[in-house]
C-alpha positions, 0 to 999 in steps of 0.5 A: 704888244709890249704892254703884255710883258708880265714884269710891267705889273711890278713897275711902280706907278709912273715908271715908263715901259720903254726907253723913249724919248732917249736918243738913238745913240750908242755909248761910243757916240757919247764918248766920241762926242765928248772927245770932240767937245773936250778932247783933252779932258781926262777920261781915265786915271790909272796909277797916276797916269791919265788917258784923255777922251781924244787919246781913248778914241784914237787907241780904240779906233786903231785897235778896232781897225786891227780887229777888222783887218784880222777878220772880226765881223759884226756879232763876233765875240772877242775874249778879253783876258785882262785885269781891271786896267786901261787896256780892258776899256780900250779893248772893250770899246774897240770890240764895240766899234768893230761891231763885236761883243766883248767877253771879259774873262777873269785873268785868274781863271785856270786853263780848264776854266778858260777852255770851258768859257772859250768853247761855250 
């Protein structure tokens, strides 16, 4: 089955055709595990301020709960119109925790460009 994918012919010798034996965990699982092991460790430094792993988990968990409370369901797309800033990380992680798909959009887009992106 998977061995028939044509791109496998381009793989170098010894390159595996699957992700096994990687564990079945999400990126959020890894972040939350890091928060449990090293809660005060810096996750992010931005303009002289820091956010620890535990603070990150708290922030995105609160936002994820708010998304769900406002009707966001698994598979929904969440537009994120932010520059590269801590809130961008937090909102993306919150979307994942809520089961949604974060869709980052360029905050420099014009109204026409945003309409095109948002209407699909």
